[in-house]
N, C-alpha and C positions, 0 to 999 in steps of 0.2 A: 680751737686754740687761738686763732687770730683775733676772734672777738674778745676772748679773755684778756689777751695782752693789750688790746686797744682800750679796754675798760680801765678805770682808775685803779681798781683793786689789783688787776693784773700787772699794771706798771709798778705799783708799789711792791707787789710780791717779787718782781724781778729785781728791783732796787734793794729789797731786803736780802734776797739770796746773794746778790753780788757783794753786798755789804759784809756778809759773813766771809766771803773770799778776801775782802780787804783786811778783816781782822786776822785771818789766817796768815796772810802775807806779812802783816806787821809783826805777828808773833815770831815768825821765823827770822825776820829781819832784826828784831830787838834781841832775840837770843844770840844771834851771831855777833852783833855789835858789842854785847856785854863781855864777850871774850877779850875785848880790847883792854878791859880793866883788870883782868885776872893775871896777866903775864906781860910785864913791861919789855921783855925781850922780843915779843911779837910772834914767837913760835906757835903758841896756842891759837892765836887768831889766824895765822897763816894756814895752819893745819885745818881749822874749821872752815875757812874760806875755800881751801882746796877741796875739801870733802864736798862742800855744797856745789862746787863747780864741776866735779867729776862724777859724783854719785848718779847712776842712771835714773833712780827713782826721783831724786830731787830735780834732775834735769827735765823730767816730764811734768812734775807737779808745779815747778816754778813758773813756766810760761802760762799754765792754766790759771794759776792764781793771779798772774799779772793781767791776763785777758779779762778775768772777772773783775779785777780792780778797775781797768779802763772802762768796761761797760758800766760799772757802778757810777763812775764820774760822769759819763755822757748821759746816762739815763736819769740820774738825780738832777743834773742841770736842766734837762728837758722838762721834767715834772715840775721843778721849782719855777721855771719860766712860765709854764702853763698856768700854774696856780697864781702867779703874779698878774698874768693877763686876766684871769677870771675874777681877781679881786684887785682892781686898779686903784682903789682909794688908798691913800697913804696913811700910815700911823701918825698920831699926834707926836710932837717932839718928845714929850715925856715918855710915851710908850716906846719910841725908838731907843731912848736912852736906857730904859729898863730892859728892853728885849735884847740889847747887845750882850747882856750877861746870861741870857737864857739860850742854851744850845738848841732847844727845840724850835725856837723862832728864828734862828740864824744858821741853819744847816747849810744854806747856799753860801753865805759869807765864810763860814768856818771851812766848808768843803773847798772853796776856792783858795783859801789861805793854805790849807793842808796840801792842796795840789801844787801850789807854788813851791812850798817847802820840799816836797818830794821830787819835783822836777830839778831843783837845784841839787838835791842830794844825789839823784840818779846821774845827773850830768857830771858830778864830781867823782863818783865812785864807779857805777856800773858801766858807763860809756868808756871810761878809761881802762877798766879791767878787761872789757870785751873787745874794744876796737883800737884805741890809741896806743895801747901797750903799757906795760908796767915792768919795772926791773925784776929780775928773777932772784930767787934765794933758795938755798938748799936746807931743808929741815928733815932731820932723821934720815938722811940719805936720799930724799926725794926732792927733785927740782920743782919749784912752783912759783907763782907770782908773789912778790913781796907786797901783799895787800896791806899789811900792817903799816909799812912805811908810807904808803899813799894816804891811808886814813888818818894815821896819827899826825902827820904833817898838817893836814887840814884843821885838825882840832887844836893845833898850836896857834891858829889865827883866832883872836878873841872875838872878832866880829862874826866869824862863822860859828863860834860857840854860842853866841847870843842868839843867832838865827836858829840854830839847832834846838836850843832850849825853848824858844818861842814855838817852833814847829812841833816839838814834843807835847807842849801844853795844849796846843790847838788840836792835835790828834786825840789827846785824852778827852777834851771837851766834845769833839765830834763823835767819838765812840760812846761816851757816857749817855748820849741820847740815842744814837743810831742802833746800839745793841738791843735795848729793850723795845725800841720802836719796830725793829725787824721782826722780833718774835710776836709782837702785838699784831702785825700785819698778817702773819701766817697762822694766827688763831689763838695765841696765848693772851687773851684779852680780859679774863676775869680779874677781879680786884686782888685776889690772893696771889695769883701768879704774877700780876703786874708789879705789885710791891716787891716781890722777890727778885724779879728780873731787873727792876730799877736799881735795887741794891747791888746785884751782880754787875750791872752796867757801870755803876759808879766805881765799883772796885776795879773792874777791868780798865776803865778810863784812867783811874788814878795810877794803876800799874804802868800803863803806857806813858803817861805824862812824867811820872817819877823816873821810870826806866830810861826813857830817851833823854831826859834832862840830866840824869846822873852821869852819863858818859862824858859830855863836854865839861861838866863841873869837875869831874875827876881830873881831866887834863889841865883845867885852869888852876886847880889847887896843886897838883903834883909837878907840873911843868911850867 
């Protein structure tokens, strides 16, 4: 097992597996945040956030997904740095310019940008909800955190909206390559499956980019 993980294919396999954890984490996160746009009173979002915070199954799954996400970041950074050391020659300027638009050639850059976006996002939401405290509200006779007030107030900041839109687009680009690459690593590498997986990856990436961008755009237009 140790020899497998020390080999290039083993490291890529772990990165692919944890990448699927990242996608699962983002699916849950996007679904929850879309409730912000369904009910301007905030009750629906507060109920959904309260369910996520109190449901025993979710409370078990969430940290597992988060751990897989963190491992993905660390492991992918390590692999990318190793690849950079193994190939020290730099791209020509024209190649660099063209490669900026190709997620397959810029997973390290895109991953770093996505990480910054998520750190800002977590610092503004998760840390405040879990540690620094949030005002309470009663919905359907149940007392809970007023998560809607916390989140919606941040989206009233236009600079934050622009950051969120940029982060959503970067996540989409990152996933559009990472999804099919993960399946290629674990064996789905023939041309028929690869074309299908790339189409699915593009679709999933577009859903994430549009979904995460839609939320701040909704607040920018309506408020």
